[in-house]
MOPAC internal coordinates of N, CA, C and O (Angstrom, degrees):
PM7 1SCF
backbone

  N    0.0000 0     0.00 0     0.00 0    0    0    0
  C    1.4365 1     0.00 0     0.00 0    1    0    0
  C    1.5248 1   110.37 1     0.00 0    2    1    0
  O    1.2310 1   120.85 1  -116.38 1    3    2    1
  N    1.3009 1   115.97 1    63.62 1    3    2    1
  C    1.4518 1   121.33 1  -175.17 1    5    3    2
  C    1.5244 1   109.27 1  -107.06 1    6    5    3
  O    1.2310 1   120.75 1  -106.57 1    7    6    5
  N    1.3118 1   116.16 1    73.43 1    7    6    5
  C    1.4565 1   121.16 1  -179.03 1    9    7    6
  C    1.5095 1   111.90 1   -99.53 1   10    9    7
  O    1.2310 1   120.10 1     4.20 1   11   10    9
  N    1.3142 1   117.41 1  -175.80 1   11   10    9
  C    1.4569 1   122.00 1  -178.73 1   13   11   10
  C    1.5294 1   113.36 1   -60.75 1   14   13   11
  O    1.2310 1   120.02 1   145.81 1   15   14   13
  N    1.3218 1   117.56 1   -34.19 1   15   14   13
  C    1.4652 1   118.96 1  -177.97 1   17   15   14
  C    1.5252 1   111.31 1   -68.86 1   18   17   15
  O    1.2310 1   119.67 1   142.71 1   19   18   17
  N    1.3490 1   118.23 1   -37.29 1   19   18   17
  C    1.4598 1   119.96 1   178.08 1   21   19   18
  C    1.5198 1   110.88 1   -70.86 1   22   21   19
  O    1.2310 1   119.95 1   142.30 1   23   22   21
  N    1.3066 1   117.70 1   -37.70 1   23   22   21
  C    1.4598 1   120.11 1   178.11 1   25   23   22
  C    1.5200 1   109.99 1   -65.70 1   26   25   23
  O    1.2310 1   119.93 1   139.96 1   27   26   25
  N    1.3204 1   117.74 1   -40.04 1   27   26   25
  C    1.4512 1   121.42 1   179.48 1   29   27   26
  C    1.5265 1   110.52 1   -65.45 1   30   29   27
  O    1.2310 1   120.14 1   138.61 1   31   30   29
  N    1.3160 1   117.34 1   -41.39 1   31   30   29
  C    1.4644 1   121.55 1  -179.60 1   33   31   30
  C    1.5274 1   110.06 1   -63.12 1   34   33   31
  O    1.2310 1   120.33 1   139.12 1   35   34   33
  N    1.3260 1   116.97 1   -40.88 1   35   34   33
  C    1.4550 1   120.00 1   179.96 1   37   35   34
  C    1.5304 1   110.52 1   -69.48 1   38   37   35
  O    1.2310 1   120.39 1   143.35 1   39   38   37
  N    1.3190 1   116.85 1   -36.65 1   39   38   37
  C    1.4614 1   120.50 1  -177.50 1   41   39   38
  C    1.5207 1   111.89 1   -68.46 1   42   41   39
  O    1.2310 1   119.47 1   151.17 1   43   42   41
  N    1.3206 1   118.61 1   -28.83 1   43   42   41
  C    1.4632 1   121.11 1  -179.29 1   45   43   42
  C    1.5174 1   112.34 1   -65.73 1   46   45   43
  O    1.2310 1   120.13 1   155.04 1   47   46   45
  N    1.3326 1   117.36 1   -24.96 1   47   46   45
  C    1.4495 1   120.45 1  -174.70 1   49   47   46
  C    1.5264 1   113.45 1   -94.95 1   50   49   47
  O    1.2310 1   119.94 1  -175.49 1   51   50   49
  N    1.3081 1   117.72 1     4.51 1   51   50   49
  C    1.4584 1   119.85 1   178.53 1   53   51   50
  C    1.5198 1   109.57 1   -89.06 1   54   53   51
  O    1.2310 1   120.93 1   -23.77 1   55   54   53
  N    1.3170 1   115.82 1   156.23 1   55   54   53
  C    1.4554 1   120.47 1   175.90 1   57   55   54
  C    1.5179 1   108.88 1   -82.14 1   58   57   55
  O    1.2310 1   120.65 1   -40.33 1   59   58   57
  N    1.3136 1   116.36 1   139.67 1   59   58   57
  C    1.4608 1   119.62 1   177.20 1   61   59   58
  C    1.5240 1   109.14 1   -74.48 1   62   61   59
  O    1.2310 1   120.90 1   -12.78 1   63   62   61
  N    1.3059 1   115.89 1   167.22 1   63   62   61
  C    1.4601 1   120.65 1  -179.61 1   65   63   62
  C    1.5288 1   110.41 1   -61.08 1   66   65   63
  O    1.2310 1   120.26 1   145.79 1   67   66   65
  N    1.3139 1   117.12 1   -34.21 1   67   66   65
  C    1.4534 1   121.22 1   179.36 1   69   67   66
  C    1.5138 1   114.01 1   -72.93 1   70   69   67
  O    1.2310 1   120.09 1   170.38 1   71   70   69
  N    1.3349 1   117.43 1    -9.62 1   71   70   69
  C    1.4640 1   121.83 1   179.70 1   73   71   70
  C    1.5256 1   112.27 1  -102.75 1   74   73   71
  O    1.2310 1   120.33 1  -169.03 1   75   74   73
  N    1.3279 1   116.98 1    10.97 1   75   74   73
  C    1.4617 1   120.91 1  -177.66 1   77   75   74
  C    1.5193 1   110.74 1  -119.62 1   78   77   75
  O    1.2310 1   121.06 1   -38.52 1   79   78   77
  N    1.3003 1   115.58 1   141.48 1   79   78   77
  C    1.4622 1   121.72 1   171.58 1   81   79   78
  C    1.5143 1   105.12 1   -94.76 1   82   81   79
  O    1.2310 1   120.29 1   -55.57 1   83   82   81
  N    1.3152 1   117.06 1   124.43 1   83   82   81
  C    1.4576 1   119.39 1  -171.26 1   85   83   82
  C    1.5201 1   114.53 1  -120.66 1   86   85   83
  O    1.2310 1   119.64 1   144.49 1   87   86   85
  N    1.2975 1   118.28 1   -35.51 1   87   86   85
  C    1.4656 1   121.06 1  -172.65 1   89   87   86
  C    1.5261 1   112.13 1   -87.43 1   90   89   87
  O    1.2310 1   121.43 1   -36.73 1   91   90   89
  N    1.3051 1   114.87 1   143.27 1   91   90   89
  C    1.4572 1   121.32 1   178.23 1   93   91   90
  C    1.5253 1   111.17 1   -57.94 1   94   93   91
  O    1.2310 1   120.27 1   141.08 1   95   94   93
  N    1.3241 1   117.10 1   -38.92 1   95   94   93
  C    1.4628 1   121.11 1  -179.84 1   97   95   94
  C    1.5261 1   111.39 1   -63.06 1   98   97   95
  O    1.2310 1   120.25 1   146.17 1   99   98   97
  N    1.3426 1   117.14 1   -33.83 1   99   98   97
  C    1.4651 1   120.64 1   177.64 1  101   99   98
  C    1.5261 1   110.66 1   -68.78 1  102  101   99
  O    1.2310 1   120.59 1   137.53 1  103  102  101
  N    1.3497 1   116.48 1   -42.47 1  103  102  101
  C    1.4584 1   120.21 1   176.44 1  105  103  102
  C    1.5350 1   110.37 1   -60.12 1  106  105  103
  O    1.2310 1   120.66 1   133.84 1  107  106  105
  N    1.3233 1   116.35 1   -46.16 1  107  106  105
  C    1.4668 1   120.31 1  -178.28 1  109  107  106
  C    1.5226 1   111.24 1   -62.22 1  110  109  107
  O    1.2310 1   119.94 1   140.43 1  111  110  109
  N    1.3425 1   117.71 1   -39.57 1  111  110  109
  C    1.4582 1   120.97 1   177.77 1  113  111  110
  C    1.5292 1   110.89 1   -63.35 1  114  113  111
  O    1.2310 1   120.45 1   138.17 1  115  114  113
  N    1.3229 1   116.75 1   -41.83 1  115  114  113
  C    1.4640 1   120.52 1   179.91 1  117  115  114
  C    1.5186 1   110.40 1   -67.25 1  118  117  115
  O    1.2310 1   119.92 1   138.98 1  119  118  117
  N    1.3367 1   117.75 1   -41.02 1  119  118  117
  C    1.4634 1   120.52 1   177.67 1  121  119  118
  C    1.5224 1   110.97 1   -62.60 1  122  121  119
  O    1.2310 1   120.53 1   139.94 1  123  122  121
  N    1.3276 1   116.59 1   -40.06 1  123  122  121
  C    1.4655 1   121.23 1  -174.97 1  125  123  122
  C    1.5319 1   112.31 1   -77.98 1  126  125  123
  O    1.2310 1   119.91 1   135.59 1  127  126  125
  N    1.3311 1   117.78 1   -44.41 1  127  126  125
  C    1.4582 1   121.33 1  -172.74 1  129  127  126
  C    1.5248 1   113.89 1   -99.82 1  130  129  127
  O    1.2310 1   120.14 1   162.91 1  131  130  129
  N    1.3360 1   117.34 1   -17.09 1  131  130  129
  C    1.4607 1   120.74 1  -172.17 1  133  131  130
  C    1.5153 1   114.37 1   -82.74 1  134  133  131
  O    1.2310 1   121.71 1    -7.39 1  135  134  133
  N    1.3129 1   114.34 1   172.61 1  135  134  133
  C    1.4557 1   123.65 1   177.29 1  137  135  134
  C    1.5231 1   108.13 1   -87.85 1  138  137  135
  O    1.2310 1   120.32 1   -53.58 1  139  138  137
  N    1.3320 1   117.00 1   126.42 1  139  138  137
  C    1.4616 1   122.03 1  -178.90 1  141  139  138
  C    1.5277 1   108.57 1  -100.92 1  142  141  139
  O    1.2310 1   121.08 1   -55.28 1  143  142  141
  N    1.3381 1   115.55 1   124.72 1  143  142  141
  C    1.4597 1   121.86 1   179.80 1  145  143  142
  C    1.5191 1   108.10 1  -126.80 1  146  145  143
  O    1.2310 1   120.36 1   -44.90 1  147  146  145
  N    1.3170 1   116.92 1   135.10 1  147  146  145
  C    1.4495 1   119.57 1  -177.99 1  149  147  146
  C    1.5106 1   112.82 1  -125.73 1  150  149  147
  O    1.2310 1   121.49 1   -24.74 1  151  150  149
  N    1.3159 1   114.76 1   155.26 1  151  150  149
  C    1.4509 1   122.02 1   174.06 1  153  151  150
  C    1.5252 1   107.61 1  -146.35 1  154  153  151
  O    1.2310 1   120.89 1     4.30 1  155  154  153
  N    1.3053 1   115.90 1  -175.70 1  155  154  153
  C    1.4561 1   120.82 1  -179.77 1  157  155  154
  C    1.5284 1   111.62 1   -67.34 1  158  157  155
  O    1.2310 1   120.02 1   150.56 1  159  158  157
  N    1.3366 1   117.57 1   -29.44 1  159  158  157
  C    1.4603 1   121.33 1  -173.93 1  161  159  158
  C    1.5224 1   114.91 1   -98.86 1  162  161  159
  O    1.2310 1   120.39 1   151.97 1  163  162  161
  N    1.3363 1   116.85 1   -28.03 1  163  162  161
  C    1.4675 1   119.17 1  -175.04 1  165  163  162
  C    1.5212 1   111.08 1  -159.25 1  166  165  163
  O    1.2310 1   121.73 1   -18.77 1  167  166  165
  N    1.3127 1   114.30 1   161.23 1  167  166  165
  C    1.4572 1   122.01 1   169.66 1  169  167  166
  C    1.5222 1   106.07 1  -113.57 1  170  169  167
  O    1.2310 1   120.86 1   -42.45 1  171  170  169
  N    1.3344 1   115.96 1   137.55 1  171  170  169
  C    1.4626 1   120.74 1  -178.07 1  173  171  170
  C    1.5225 1   108.67 1  -127.17 1  174  173  171
  O    1.2310 1   120.66 1   -43.88 1  175  174  173
  N    1.3233 1   116.34 1   136.12 1  175  174  173
  C    1.4538 1   123.11 1   174.12 1  177  175  174
  C    1.5177 1   107.90 1  -111.50 1  178  177  175
  O    1.2310 1   119.98 1   -46.62 1  179  178  177
  N    1.3280 1   117.64 1   133.38 1  179  178  177
  C    1.4631 1   122.85 1  -179.07 1  181  179  178
  C    1.5210 1   109.99 1  -123.79 1  182  181  179
  O    1.2310 1   120.58 1   -42.61 1  183  182  181
  N    1.3170 1   116.50 1   137.39 1  183  182  181
  C    1.4590 1   121.91 1   176.11 1  185  183  182
  C    1.5210 1   108.64 1  -147.57 1  186  185  183
  O    1.2310 1   120.38 1   -55.22 1  187  186  185
  N    1.3355 1   116.88 1   124.78 1  187  186  185
  C    1.4655 1   120.54 1   176.84 1  189  187  186
  C    1.5207 1   108.86 1   -80.68 1  190  189  187
  O    1.2310 1   121.11 1   -43.46 1  191  190  189
  N    1.3367 1   115.48 1   136.54 1  191  190  189
  C    1.4679 1   119.54 1  -175.57 1  193  191  190
  C    1.5165 1   113.50 1  -120.34 1  194  193  191
  O    1.2310 1   119.53 1   158.85 1  195  194  193
  N    1.3163 1   118.51 1   -21.15 1  195  194  193
  C    1.4538 1   120.86 1  -175.73 1  197  195  194
  C    1.5182 1   113.05 1    79.90 1  198  197  195
  O    1.2310 1   119.88 1  -171.50 1  199  198  197
  N    1.3209 1   117.84 1     8.50 1  199  198  197
  C    1.4676 1   121.73 1   177.71 1  201  199  198
  C    1.5310 1   109.18 1   -75.79 1  202  201  199
  O    1.2310 1   119.59 1   -16.44 1  203  202  201
  N    1.3264 1   118.38 1   163.56 1  203  202  201
  C    1.4673 1   120.53 1  -177.51 1  205  203  202
  C    1.5271 1   114.58 1   -72.17 1  206  205  203
  O    1.2310 1   119.49 1   164.69 1  207  206  205
  N    1.3307 1   118.57 1   -15.31 1  207  206  205
  C    1.4641 1   121.08 1  -179.26 1  209  207  206
  C    1.5208 1   110.24 1  -132.55 1  210  209  207
  O    1.2310 1   120.70 1   -26.84 1  211  210  209
  N    1.3286 1   116.26 1   153.16 1  211  210  209
  C    1.4572 1   120.19 1   172.21 1  213  211  210
  C    1.5247 1   107.44 1   -81.79 1  214  213  211
  O    1.2310 1   120.48 1   -29.05 1  215  214  213
  N    1.3314 1   116.68 1   150.95 1  215  214  213
  C    1.4628 1   120.48 1  -176.02 1  217  215  214
  C    1.5248 1   110.35 1  -129.45 1  218  217  215
  O    1.2310 1   120.92 1   -27.92 1  219  218  217
  N    1.3273 1   115.85 1   152.08 1  219  218  217
  C    1.4527 1   122.80 1  -178.88 1  221  219  218
  C    1.5169 1   110.66 1  -120.25 1  222  221  219
  O    1.2310 1   121.34 1   -41.11 1  223  222  221
  N    1.3252 1   115.04 1   138.89 1  223  222  221
  C    1.4550 1   122.49 1   169.71 1  225  223  222
  C    1.5160 1   107.38 1  -130.26 1  226  225  223
  O    1.2310 1   120.57 1   -34.63 1  227  226  225
  N    1.3126 1   116.51 1   145.37 1  227  226  225
  C    1.4620 1   121.12 1  -179.47 1  229  227  226
  C    1.5192 1   108.19 1  -128.00 1  230  229  227
  O    1.2310 1   120.64 1   -51.22 1  231  230  229
  N    1.3261 1   116.38 1   128.78 1  231  230  229
  C    1.4571 1   121.45 1   178.49 1  233  231  230
  C    1.5273 1   108.27 1  -114.45 1  234  233  231
  O    1.2310 1   120.56 1   -96.55 1  235  234  233
  N    1.3280 1   116.54 1    83.45 1  235  234  233
  C    1.4618 1   122.14 1   178.23 1  237  235  234
  C    1.5217 1   107.16 1   -98.18 1  238  237  235
  O    1.2310 1   120.36 1   -81.64 1  239  238  237
  N    1.3203 1   116.91 1    98.36 1  239  238  237
  C    1.4576 1   121.64 1  -174.33 1  241  239  238
  C    1.5288 1   111.22 1   -83.54 1  242  241  239
  O    1.2310 1   120.91 1   -10.53 1  243  242  241
  N    1.3195 1   115.87 1   169.47 1  243  242  241
  C    1.4625 1   120.80 1  -179.99 1  245  243  242
  C    1.5180 1   112.21 1   -66.55 1  246  245  243
  O    1.2310 1   120.54 1   161.41 1  247  246  245
  N    1.3208 1   116.57 1   -18.59 1  247  246  245
  C    1.4610 1   120.69 1   175.92 1  249  247  246
  C    1.5281 1   110.55 1   -61.27 1  250  249  247
  O    1.2310 1   120.54 1   154.57 1  251  250  249
  N    1.3174 1   116.57 1   -25.43 1  251  250  249
  C    1.4635 1   123.01 1   179.70 1  253  251  250
  C    1.5308 1   111.51 1   -71.77 1  254  253  251
  O    1.2310 1   120.31 1   145.44 1  255  254  253
  N    1.3256 1   117.01 1   -34.56 1  255  254  253
  C    1.4620 1   121.05 1  -179.09 1  257  255  254
  C    1.5154 1   110.95 1   150.93 1  258  257  255
  O    1.2310 1   120.93 1    13.47 1  259  258  257
  N    1.3249 1   115.84 1  -166.53 1  259  258  257
  C    1.4552 1   121.85 1  -179.91 1  261  259  258
  C    1.5184 1   111.76 1   -72.29 1  262  261  259
  O    1.2310 1   121.05 1     2.27 1  263  262  261
  N    1.3197 1   115.59 1  -177.73 1  263  262  261
  C    1.4663 1   120.23 1  -174.40 1  265  263  262
  C    1.5263 1   112.63 1   -63.43 1  266  265  263
  O    1.2310 1   120.09 1   143.07 1  267  266  265
  N    1.3166 1   117.44 1   -36.93 1  267  266  265
  C    1.4584 1   120.09 1  -179.66 1  269  267  266
  C    1.5344 1   109.97 1   -63.91 1  270  269  267
  O    1.2310 1   120.93 1   136.84 1  271  270  269
  N    1.3119 1   115.83 1   -43.16 1  271  270  269
  C    1.4731 1   121.74 1   179.74 1  273  271  270
  C    1.5264 1   110.26 1   -66.11 1  274  273  271
  O    1.2310 1   120.31 1   134.34 1  275  274  273
  N    1.3358 1   117.01 1   -45.66 1  275  274  273
  C    1.4711 1   120.53 1  -179.89 1  277  275  274
  C    1.5237 1   110.96 1   -63.29 1  278  277  275
  O    1.2310 1   119.93 1   139.21 1  279  278  277
  N    1.3273 1   117.73 1   -40.79 1  279  278  277
  C    1.4632 1   120.49 1   179.74 1  281  279  278
  C    1.5190 1   111.51 1   -66.14 1  282  281  279
  O    1.2310 1   119.90 1   143.99 1  283  282  281
  N    1.3200 1   117.80 1   -36.01 1  283  282  281
  C    1.4685 1   120.75 1   176.74 1  285  283  282
  C    1.5266 1   110.00 1   -64.88 1  286  285  283
  O    1.2310 1   120.53 1   137.54 1  287  286  285
  N    1.3359 1   116.58 1   -42.46 1  287  286  285
  C    1.4659 1   120.53 1   177.93 1  289  287  286
  C    1.5238 1   110.58 1   -61.87 1  290  289  287
  O    1.2310 1   120.34 1   141.05 1  291  290  289
  N    1.3282 1   116.95 1   -38.95 1  291  290  289
  C    1.4643 1   120.53 1   178.93 1  293  291  290
  C    1.5214 1   111.35 1   -68.17 1  294  293  291
  O    1.2310 1   120.02 1   139.18 1  295  294  293
  N    1.3293 1   117.56 1   -40.82 1  295  294  293
  C    1.4699 1   120.33 1   177.17 1  297  295  294
  C    1.5194 1   111.23 1   -61.33 1  298  297  295
  O    1.2310 1   120.50 1   135.35 1  299  298  297
  N    1.3299 1   116.65 1   -44.65 1  299  298  297
  C    1.4629 1   120.61 1   179.30 1  301  299  298
  C    1.5319 1   110.68 1   -63.72 1  302  301  299
  O    1.2310 1   120.16 1   139.04 1  303  302  301
  N    1.3206 1   117.30 1   -40.96 1  303  302  301
  C    1.4678 1   121.40 1   179.76 1  305  303  302
  C    1.5254 1   111.00 1   -64.28 1  306  305  303
  O    1.2310 1   120.47 1   137.56 1  307  306  305
  N    1.3264 1   116.71 1   -42.44 1  307  306  305
  C    1.4678 1   119.87 1   177.81 1  309  307  306
  C    1.5219 1   111.36 1   -62.94 1  310  309  307
  O    1.2310 1   120.38 1   140.98 1  311  310  309
  N    1.3236 1   116.88 1   -39.02 1  311  310  309
  C    1.4569 1   120.36 1   179.53 1  313  311  310
  C    1.5312 1   110.93 1   -67.26 1  314  313  311
  O    1.2310 1   120.10 1   141.04 1  315  314  313
  N    1.3291 1   117.41 1   -38.96 1  315  314  313
  C    1.4645 1   120.71 1   175.74 1  317  315  314
  C    1.5226 1   110.18 1   -59.65 1  318  317  315
  O    1.2310 1   120.77 1   133.65 1  319  318  317
  N    1.3206 1   116.13 1   -46.35 1  319  318  317
  C    1.4622 1   121.34 1  -179.45 1  321  319  318
  C    1.5261 1   110.56 1   -63.52 1  322  321  319
  O    1.2310 1   120.55 1   136.56 1  323  322  321
  N    1.3315 1   116.56 1   -43.44 1  323  322  321
  C    1.4593 1   121.14 1  -178.20 1  325  323  322
  C    1.5235 1   111.30 1   -64.42 1  326  325  323
  O    1.2310 1   120.08 1   137.81 1  327  326  325
  N    1.3258 1   117.46 1   -42.19 1  327  326  325
  C    1.4699 1   120.48 1  -178.48 1  329  327  326
  C    1.5209 1   113.45 1   -75.19 1  330  329  327
  O    1.2310 1   120.62 1   148.61 1  331  330  329
  N    1.3133 1   116.42 1   -31.39 1  331  330  329
  C    1.4715 1   120.98 1  -176.25 1  333  331  330
  C    1.5217 1   109.19 1  -124.47 1  334  333  331
  O    1.2310 1   121.19 1  -122.87 1  335  334  333
  N    1.3165 1   115.33 1    57.13 1  335  334  333
  C    1.4602 1   120.97 1  -175.65 1  337  335  334
  C    1.5220 1   110.38 1   -65.68 1  338  337  335
  O    1.2310 1   120.63 1   -54.64 1  339  338  337
  N    1.3374 1   116.40 1   125.36 1  339  338  337
  C    1.4654 1   118.89 1   177.99 1  341  339  338
  C    1.5206 1   111.21 1   -71.78 1  342  341  339
  O    1.2310 1   120.85 1   -10.75 1  343  342  341
  N    1.3244 1   115.97 1   169.25 1  343  342  341
  C    1.4629 1   119.37 1   179.85 1  345  343  342
  C    1.5196 1   110.30 1   -62.83 1  346  345  343
  O    1.2310 1   121.09 1   -20.61 1  347  346  345
  N    1.3202 1   115.53 1   159.39 1  347  346  345
  C    1.4669 1   122.06 1  -176.23 1  349  347  346
  C    1.5248 1   110.63 1   -58.85 1  350  349  347
  O    1.2310 1   121.32 1   -34.20 1  351  350  349
  N    1.3190 1   115.08 1   145.80 1  351  350  349
  C    1.4492 1   120.83 1   175.45 1  353  351  350
  C    1.5176 1   114.53 1    89.14 1  354  353  351
  O    1.2310 1   119.78 1  -161.37 1  355  354  353
  N    1.3189 1   118.03 1    18.63 1  355  354  353
  C    1.4652 1   120.87 1   179.75 1  357  355  354
  C    1.5227 1   108.86 1  -119.85 1  358  357  355
  O    1.2310 1   120.73 1   -55.48 1  359  358  357
  N    1.3349 1   116.20 1   124.52 1  359  358  357
  C    1.4579 1   121.07 1   173.33 1  361  359  358
  C    1.5223 1   107.73 1   -92.69 1  362  361  359
  O    1.2310 1   120.67 1   -48.72 1  363  362  361
  N    1.3273 1   116.33 1   131.28 1  363  362  361
  C    1.4645 1   122.72 1  -178.61 1  365  363  362
  C    1.5208 1   108.00 1  -123.95 1  366  365  363
  O    1.2310 1   120.04 1   -54.23 1  367  366  365
  N    1.3332 1   117.53 1   125.77 1  367  366  365
  C    1.4601 1   121.80 1   173.01 1  369  367  366
  C    1.5251 1   106.91 1  -116.11 1  370  369  367
  O    1.2310 1   120.69 1   -57.08 1  371  370  369
  N    1.3322 1   116.28 1   122.92 1  371  370  369
  C    1.4575 1   122.65 1   179.56 1  373  371  370
  C    1.5312 1   108.34 1  -103.79 1  374  373  371
  O    1.2310 1   120.97 1   -51.08 1  375  374  373
  N    1.3411 1   115.74 1   128.92 1  375  374  373
  C    1.4563 1   121.97 1   174.81 1  377  375  374
  C    1.5324 1   106.59 1  -116.69 1  378  377  375
  O    1.2310 1   119.96 1   -81.42 1  379  378  377
  N    1.3394 1   117.68 1    98.58 1  379  378  377
  C    1.4649 1   119.69 1  -177.89 1  381  379  378
  C    1.5256 1   111.48 1   -70.56 1  382  381  379
  O    1.2310 1   121.12 1   -35.09 1  383  382  381
  N    1.3339 1   115.47 1   144.91 1  383  382  381
  C    1.4635 1   121.36 1   174.95 1  385  383  382
  C    1.5230 1   108.04 1  -101.09 1  386  385  383
  O    1.2310 1   119.85 1    -7.84 1  387  386  385
  N    1.3200 1   117.90 1   172.16 1  387  386  385
  C    1.4652 1   120.94 1  -177.91 1  389  387  386
  C    1.5207 1   112.31 1   -59.48 1  390  389  387
  O    1.2310 1   120.29 1   144.32 1  391  390  389
  N    1.3265 1   117.05 1   -35.68 1  391  390  389
  C    1.4601 1   121.25 1   179.86 1  393  391  390
  C    1.5311 1   112.22 1   -65.44 1  394  393  391
  O    1.2310 1   120.55 1   159.17 1  395  394  393
  N    1.3293 1   116.55 1   -20.83 1  395  394  393
  C    1.4659 1   123.51 1   179.66 1  397  395  394
  C    1.5313 1   110.71 1   -54.06 1  398  397  395
  O    1.2310 1   120.66 1   136.88 1  399  398  397
  N    1.3201 1   116.35 1   -43.12 1  399  398  397
  C    1.4626 1   121.37 1  -174.96 1  401  399  398
  C    1.5206 1   112.96 1   -75.30 1  402  401  399
  O    1.2310 1   119.91 1   154.37 1  403  402  401
  N    1.3177 1   117.77 1   -25.63 1  403  402  401
  C    1.4669 1   121.20 1  -178.88 1  405  403  402
  C    1.5277 1   111.77 1   -84.81 1  406  405  403
  O    1.2310 1   120.17 1   162.45 1  407  406  405
  N    1.3281 1   117.27 1   -17.55 1  407  406  405
  C    1.4688 1   121.26 1  -175.70 1  409  407  406
  C    1.5262 1   111.07 1   -80.24 1  410  409  407
  O    1.2310 1   121.02 1   -29.09 1  411  410  409
  N    1.3384 1   115.66 1   150.91 1  411  410  409
  C    1.4547 1   119.27 1   175.22 1  413  411  410
  C    1.5333 1   108.76 1   -77.34 1  414  413  411
  O    1.2310 1   120.66 1   -17.09 1  415  414  413
  N    1.3299 1   116.35 1   162.91 1  415  414  413
  C    1.4648 1   120.67 1  -173.43 1  417  415  414
  C    1.5244 1   112.03 1   -64.24 1  418  417  415
  O    1.2310 1   120.12 1   145.84 1  419  418  417
  N    1.3244 1   117.37 1   -34.16 1  419  418  417
  C    1.4706 1   120.34 1   178.94 1  421  419  418
  C    1.5346 1   110.65 1   -62.34 1  422  421  419
  O    1.2310 1   119.96 1   140.85 1  423  422  421
  N    1.3295 1   117.68 1   -39.15 1  423  422  421
  C    1.4643 1   121.45 1   177.15 1  425  423  422
  C    1.5196 1   110.94 1   -65.98 1  426  425  423
  O    1.2310 1   121.05 1   139.22 1  427  426  425
  N    1.3279 1   115.60 1   -40.78 1  427  426  425
  C    1.4623 1   119.97 1   178.14 1  429  427  426
  C    1.5281 1   110.13 1   -62.42 1  430  429  427
  O    1.2310 1   120.43 1   137.32 1  431  430  429
  N    1.3355 1   116.78 1   -42.68 1  431  430  429
  C    1.4668 1   120.62 1   179.08 1  433  431  430
  C    1.5241 1   111.30 1   -62.58 1  434  433  431
  O    1.2310 1   120.22 1   134.92 1  435  434  433
  N    1.3241 1   117.18 1   -45.08 1  435  434  433
  C    1.4736 1   120.38 1   178.78 1  437  435  434
  C    1.5192 1   110.97 1   -60.01 1  438  437  435
  O    1.2310 1   121.00 1   134.45 1  439  438  437
  N    1.3254 1   115.70 1   -45.55 1  439  438  437
  C    1.4550 1   121.24 1  -178.98 1  441  439  438
  C    1.5314 1   111.25 1   -63.40 1  442  441  439
  O    1.2310 1   120.78 1   132.42 1  443  442  441
  N    1.3242 1   116.11 1   -47.58 1  443  442  441
  C    1.4631 1   121.53 1  -178.37 1  445  443  442
  C    1.5266 1   111.07 1   -62.54 1  446  445  443
  O    1.2310 1   120.45 1   132.46 1  447  446  445
  N    1.3188 1   116.75 1   -47.54 1  447  446  445
  C    1.4729 1   118.96 1  -178.67 1  449  447  446
  C    1.5227 1   111.16 1   -66.36 1  450  449  447
  O    1.2310 1   120.31 1   144.46 1  451  450  449
  N    1.3277 1   117.01 1   -35.54 1  451  450  449
  C    1.4676 1   119.49 1   177.26 1  453  451  450
  C    1.5277 1   110.55 1   -63.67 1  454  453  451
  O    1.2310 1   120.17 1   142.11 1  455  454  453
  N    1.3159 1   117.28 1   -37.89 1  455  454  453
  C    1.4597 1   120.76 1  -178.70 1  457  455  454
  C    1.5267 1   112.21 1   -77.79 1  458  457  455
  O    1.2310 1   120.11 1   133.56 1  459  458  457
  N    1.3268 1   117.39 1   -46.44 1  459  458  457
  C    1.4612 1   120.93 1  -170.89 1  461  459  458
  C    1.5248 1   112.79 1   -90.90 1  462  461  459
  O    1.2310 1   120.14 1   122.72 1  463  462  461
  N    1.3071 1   117.33 1   -57.28 1  463  462  461
  C    1.4649 1   120.53 1  -172.48 1  465  463  462
  C    1.5262 1   113.03 1   -61.31 1  466  465  463
  O    1.2310 1   120.76 1   140.06 1  467  466  465
  N    1.3034 1   116.16 1   -39.94 1  467  466  465
  C    1.4590 1   119.65 1  -175.71 1  469  467  466
  C    1.5233 1   113.30 1   -80.46 1  470  469  467
  O    1.2310 1   119.91 1   169.26 1  471  470  469
  N    1.3293 1   117.78 1   -10.74 1  471  470  469
  C    1.4683 1   119.30 1  -175.23 1  473  471  470
  C    1.5264 1   113.78 1  -126.30 1  474  473  471
  O    1.2310 1   120.27 1  -163.24 1  475  474  473
  N    1.3228 1   117.09 1    16.76 1  475  474  473
  C    1.4589 1   119.93 1  -179.40 1  477  475  474
  C    1.5242 1   112.03 1   -58.80 1  478  477  475
  O    1.2310 1   120.66 1   142.27 1  479  478  477
  N    1.3238 1   116.35 1   -37.73 1  479  478  477
  C    1.4613 1   120.84 1  -176.67 1  481  479  478
  C    1.5273 1   112.68 1   -71.47 1  482  481  479
  O    1.2310 1   120.38 1   156.34 1  483  482  481
  N    1.3080 1   116.88 1   -23.66 1  483  482  481
  C    1.4715 1   120.94 1  -179.21 1  485  483  482
  C    1.5154 1   112.99 1   -80.90 1  486  485  483
  O    1.2310 1   120.09 1   164.34 1  487  486  485
  N    1.3376 1   117.43 1   -15.66 1  487  486  485
  C    1.4600 1   121.01 1  -177.78 1  489  487  486
  C    1.5278 1   109.55 1   -64.61 1  490  489  487
  O    1.2310 1   120.45 1   -45.65 1  491  490  489
  N    1.3347 1   116.75 1   134.35 1  491  490  489
  C    1.4578 1   119.89 1   178.85 1  493  491  490
  C    1.5246 1   111.85 1   -67.63 1  494  493  491
  O    1.2310 1   121.14 1   -24.64 1  495  494  493
  N    1.3166 1   115.42 1   155.36 1  495  494  493
  C    1.4681 1   121.85 1   175.47 1  497  495  494
  C    1.5057 1   107.96 1   -85.18 1  498  497  495
  O    1.2310 1   120.36 1   -36.91 1  499  498  497
  N    1.3205 1   116.91 1   143.09 1  499  498  497
  C    1.4523 1   121.17 1  -179.69 1  501  499  498
  C    1.5265 1   109.95 1   -61.17 1  502  501  499
  O    1.2310 1   121.30 1   -42.58 1  503  502  501
  N    1.3246 1   115.11 1   137.42 1  503  502  501
  C    1.4721 1   120.27 1   179.47 1  505  503  502
  C    1.5100 1   109.40 1   -91.87 1  506  505  503
  O    1.2310 1   120.78 1   -33.65 1  507  506  505
  N    1.3005 1   116.11 1   146.35 1  507  506  505
  C    1.4650 1   121.33 1   177.10 1  509  507  506
  C    1.5232 1   108.28 1   -68.45 1  510  509  507
  O    1.2310 1   121.53 1   -30.37 1  511  510  509
  N    1.3228 1   114.68 1   149.63 1  511  510  509
  C    1.4822 1   118.73 1  -178.64 1  513  511  510
  C    1.4914 1   112.21 1   -78.24 1  514  513  511
  O    1.2310 1   120.10 1   180.00 1  515  514  513

């Protein structure tokens, strides 16, 4: 049953190109200038940019596991971002830890909101080059 309505429903839940951090240089800038917050399940980097949309980057390294495991971590991270989207102009990079995959989604949501939502104002503003 793969009709236009199912394709449309799936497309609504994807992140737009403007909501993704894609370039290595952008990741490096966020790592260098951003606020680093850690928990048992993930490490999050925050940087305010003043852009019209908030953006997500995910750094699921091979240390986490094979491709299936890394892709699951990325799917969960995207869903966290989609459900608890921060205010516009905030770049968020999520680095999942091994415990991330063993935790239930409610724990991930609590952890993510505690890290991101409560500390958005503390994130530094991007500096001009």
